[in-house]
Every structure is written in structure tokens, then in C-alpha cells.
C-alpha positions in Angstrom: 61.1 118.5 129.1 60.5 120.2 132.4 61.1 124.0 132.7 61.1 125.2 136.3 62.1 128.3 138.2 65.5 128.0 139.9 63.7 128.0 143.3 61.5 125.1 142.3 64.4 123.0 141.0 66.5 123.8 144.1 63.6 122.8 146.4 63.1 119.5 144.6 66.8 118.7 145.0 66.6 119.2 148.8 63.2 117.7 149.3 62.1 115.6 146.3 58.6 115.1 147.7 57.9 118.8 148.1 55.8 119.1 145.0 53.3 116.3 145.2 55.4 114.1 142.9 54.9 110.4 142.6 57.7 108.1 143.8 59.0 107.5 140.3 59.3 111.3 139.7 62.2 111.8 142.1 65.1 114.0 140.9 68.0 112.0 139.6 71.6 113.0 139.6 71.7 113.8 135.9 69.1 116.7 135.8 66.2 114.4 135.0 62.8 113.9 136.7 60.6 111.0 135.6 62.8 110.4 132.6 62.4 114.1 131.3 65.2 116.7 131.1 64.9 119.5 133.7 66.0 123.0 133.0 66.0 125.9 135.5 64.5 128.9 133.7 65.2 132.2 135.4 62.2 134.0 133.8 59.6 131.8 135.5 57.9 132.9 138.7 59.3 131.1 141.8 56.3 128.6 142.1 55.8 127.7 138.4 56.8 124.7 136.4 56.1 124.1 132.7 56.1 120.5 131.4 55.8 119.9 127.7 56.4 118.0 124.6 58.5 120.7 122.9 58.4 119.0 119.4 54.9 120.4 119.3 56.4 123.9 119.5 57.1 125.5 116.2 59.5 128.4 115.9 59.0 130.3 112.6 62.0 132.4 111.8 61.3 135.3 109.5 64.4 137.4 109.8 67.8 138.0 111.3 69.2 141.5 112.0 72.9 142.1 112.3 74.0 145.6 113.5 77.6 146.5 113.9 79.0 149.3 116.0 82.7 150.0 115.2 82.9 153.0 117.6 82.2 151.7 121.1 85.2 149.5 121.4 87.4 151.2 118.7 90.3 151.9 121.2 90.5 148.1 121.8 90.3 147.4 118.0 87.0 145.5 118.4 83.6 145.8 116.8 80.4 145.4 118.8 77.8 143.2 117.1 74.1 143.1 118.0 72.3 140.1 116.4 68.5 139.8 116.7 66.5 136.8 115.7 63.0 137.8 114.5 60.6 134.9 114.9 57.1 133.8 115.9 56.3 130.9 118.2 53.3 128.6 117.6 52.0 125.7 119.6 50.7 123.1 117.2 49.1 120.9 119.9 48.1 122.8 123.1 47.5 119.5 125.0 51.3 118.8 124.8 51.9 121.5 127.5 50.8 121.9 131.1 51.7 124.6 133.6 51.8 124.1 137.4 51.1 126.9 139.7 52.2 125.0 142.9 55.6 123.5 142.5 56.3 123.4 146.2 59.0 126.0 146.1 57.3 128.5 148.5 
């Protein structure tokens, strides 16, 4: 899977050769590059791309918090819920991930 900043993905759509990609890594119409799914992640800097084998990423869930607030939306007869997932993330194989600092987006 490829995680890229929205600027990187947009640049690849306009100019597929902007990020020193091989000819078989051109963006396809179905949000895939080189056979891998592409996701635009808004929390990455504009020139970063993360490529990885996400099955090597382990998410260890150790709790779920549910808080209800019956007062905020009481006039509309609604209850506000805040749900937090408490977890740790562990990479079991670091070689399964690589980060690029030059995606060609700048």
C-alpha cells in the first residue's frame, strides 16, 4: 500500500513521471500505482510518501472508552458520544516499510 500526501498524489496524476518512477509505476485509473493501492493521507508532509506491507503492522487494542454527553444536544433530543480506541502500534518487520522524502510534489 502507498500512503502519500494529497499534494504528492495530485502531482502524480498530472505528471506521472514527476517522482522518478519506473515506467510500470504509472498511476492507473483505479487509485493504484505499480499494483499497490494508493491512499492520500492528509497528515503527511507535502513531499512524503510511505510504502509498506501493512500486514507487518500490528495494532494491539487494549481498551475502548465510551463517554456520553446527554446535555449538549438535549434540546434536539440527541446524545453526544465520544468513543476512543486505546491501542499501541508495533511494526513486526521494519524492512516492510520505506519512506520517501522526495515524492516530486514540490
